[in-house]
Structure formats: structure tokens, C-alpha cells
C-alpha positions in Angstrom: -22.3 -20.2 17.8 -24.2 -23.0 16.0 -22.9 -26.1 14.5 -22.3 -25.7 11.1 -23.1 -28.9 8.9 -21.5 -29.8 5.3 -23.3 -31.3 2.6 -21.7 -33.6 0.0 -23.3 -33.6 -3.3 -25.0 -36.9 -5.0 -22.0 -37.2 -7.1 -19.7 -37.9 -4.1 -21.5 -40.5 -2.0 -19.3 -43.4 -2.8 -16.3 -41.8 -1.8 -14.9 -41.6 1.8 -15.7 -39.3 3.9 -17.7 -37.9 7.0 -21.3 -36.1 7.6 -22.4 -35.0 10.9 -24.5 -37.1 13.4 -27.6 -36.1 15.0 -25.9 -35.5 18.1 -23.6 -33.0 16.9 -20.3 -35.0 16.6 -19.0 -36.2 13.2 -18.5 -39.9 12.5 -17.7 -42.1 9.8 -20.5 -43.0 7.1 -21.7 -46.1 7.1 -21.0 -47.1 3.4 -17.4 -45.5 3.6 -14.2 -47.8 2.9 -12.1 -49.3 6.3 -9.4 -47.2 6.0 -11.4 -43.7 5.3 -10.3 -40.7 7.6 -12.6 -39.5 10.4 -13.7 -36.2 11.4 -13.0 -34.0 8.5 -16.0 -32.1 6.7 -16.7 -32.6 2.9 -17.7 -29.1 1.3 -20.9 -29.5 -0.6 -19.6 -29.1 -4.6 -21.4 -26.8 -6.3 -22.0 -26.4 -10.4 -21.1 -23.3 -11.7 -24.0 -21.7 -13.9 -23.9 -22.2 -18.0 -23.2 -18.3 -17.9 -19.8 -16.7 -17.4 -18.8 -17.1 -14.4 -18.7 -14.1 -11.4 -16.8 -13.1 -8.9 -18.4 -12.1 -5.5 -18.5 -9.0 -4.6 -18.3 -7.2 -1.1 -19.6 -3.9 0.2 -17.5 -2.7 3.1 -17.6 0.5 4.9 -14.6 2.4 6.4 -15.8 3.9 9.5 -13.0 4.7 11.0 -9.6 5.1 10.5 -6.6 4.6 13.7 -4.8 8.0 13.8 -1.8 6.5 15.5 -1.4 4.0 12.7 -1.9 6.8 9.6 1.0 8.7 11.8 3.1 5.8 12.3 2.7 5.1 8.5 2.9 8.6 7.1 6.0 9.0 9.5 7.7 5.9 7.2 6.6 6.9 3.9 7.9 10.2 4.7 11.3 9.3 5.7 11.3 7.0 2.3 11.0 10.3 0.3 13.3 12.0 2.2 15.5 9.8 1.8 14.6 9.8 -2.3 14.7 13.6 -2.3 18.3 13.4 -1.0 19.5 10.7 -3.2 17.8 12.2 -6.2 19.5 15.5 -5.2 22.9 14.6 -5.3 22.7 12.5 -8.7 21.4 15.2 -10.2 24.1 17.3 -9.0 26.7 15.1 -10.1 25.2 14.6 -13.8 25.0 18.6 -14.1 28.6 19.0 -13.0 29.8 15.6 -14.9 28.4 17.5 -17.9 29.8 21.1 -17.5 26.7 22.7 -17.1 28.4 24.8 -14.0 30.8 26.0 -15.8 29.3 27.1 -18.8 26.8 29.0 -17.0 29.8 30.6 -15.3 31.5 31.2 -18.4 28.0 33.0 -19.6 27.8 35.1 -16.5 31.5 36.0 -16.5 30.6 37.2 -20.4 27.5 39.3 -19.3 29.5 40.7 -16.5 31.0 44.6 -16.6 34.6 44.3 -17.4 35.8 46.7 -14.3 34.2 44.6 -11.5 35.6 41.4 -10.8 33.7 38.2 -11.0 33.5 37.1 -7.2 30.3 35.1 -6.9 30.4 31.9 -9.5 27.5 29.7 -9.7 29.5 26.9 -8.6 30.1 28.7 -5.0 26.2 29.3 -4.7 25.5 25.8 -5.6 28.4 23.6 -4.2 27.4 19.9 -3.5 27.3 20.4 0.2 24.9 23.2 -0.1 22.5 21.6 -2.2 22.3 18.5 0.0 22.0 20.5 3.1 18.7 22.4 1.5 17.5 19.3 0.6 18.1 17.8 4.1 16.3 20.7 5.3 13.4 20.7 3.2 13.1 17.0 4.0 13.0 17.2 7.4 10.4 20.2 7.3 8.5 17.5 4.6 8.7 14.7 7.0 7.1 17.0 10.1 4.3 18.3 8.0 3.1 15.4 6.0 3.3 13.7 9.4 1.2 15.5 11.5 -1.2 16.7 8.0 -1.9 12.9 8.1 -2.8 12.9 11.5 -5.1 15.5 11.3 -6.9 14.2 8.3 -7.4 11.1 10.4 -9.0 12.7 12.8 -11.1 14.7 10.5 -12.1 11.6 8.3 -13.6 10.0 11.5 -15.3 13.0 13.2 -17.0 13.6 9.5 -17.5 9.4 8.9 -19.3 9.5 12.5 -22.0 12.4 11.0 -22.3 10.7 7.2 -21.6 6.8 7.8 -18.2 7.0 6.5 -17.0 5.7 2.8 -18.0 2.4 0.9 -15.9 0.1 -1.0 -16.9 -2.3 -3.2 -14.5 -5.4 -3.4 -14.5 -7.9 -6.0 -12.7 -11.0 -6.9 -11.3 -11.3 -10.3 -13.4 -13.4 -12.5 -11.8 -16.6 -13.9 -11.6 -17.1 -17.4 
């Protein structure tokens, strides 16, 4: 590692500061005031061009994705999605039940069914609250396992492909200050 020298602009010559000495150390400036701090570098102040300011850009390449971190992240996100799904199913079932949708459908089915058969199966018995939540929880557990496994597999496949073609290039840029 080399020594980094910081320069100070001409407009700040009279201000207190430090500069790098020939031996590589930092020392006080000969014309700095008596109480000026020593040891802190001064950065060169650059004037912005007359045109509109432009942000910095950096071109980066995603060459490798860690499969372990992908698996952990996908697992946590899948659990969060499962919780949201179960809560959404419970709220939806409660809202439909409060609005009387199930009773209305049961009444319609009873009027359509033949008169000589008793109406033993109702929509509320098939779509009870417990059955709906059990089914949603089962689907959520299957989704957790599948999403985690598929995302980890995708990370391995991405690593193999990026070793052949070099990965994905991403250009990052600063927001321009106006």
C-alpha cells in the first residue's frame, strides 16, 4: 500500500491544516495558526463544471451468488409469505361469512337440488374455517420447501452459467443533485 497525499486548493492556503511531509509523515504547515490541529488531511476542493452536475457511475459484474445466503433469504421470505397467506385466507373467509355469502350459496343450492333428496352437503360444511386454514397452511408449507429448493438450485445454476459467460453486468449511478 502506498501513501496517499491529499492536496489543498489555492483558495484554502490561509486556513489551518496539514500537509504530507517529504518523509511520508504529516506535519503542521509553516503558516498555520498556533492552535491548528495537526495530523488530519485536507481534501482538495474541486470546482464543479459549468454544465449540469453528473453523478458517478460504476459498472459492476455479479460473478457469483452464494447459494447458502440465497437459501437462507428465500427460506425467510417464504415463511413471511406463508404467514401472509394464512392471515389473508382467514380474513377473506371471515369477510365472506360476515357478508352472508355462504348462506346465500347454500340457499341457492337447496333451491336447485331435487326435492326428494335431503340436502346433506352444504357449502359451509365443505368450506369450514378450519378446513380452509388447514389447506392454506399445507399449501404454504409445500411452497416454503419448493421455493427454498428452487432458489438454491437457481443459485447453483447461475454460478455455473456465470463461470461460462462472465455473469450479469450492473451499472450503478449516484442521484444527480439539482
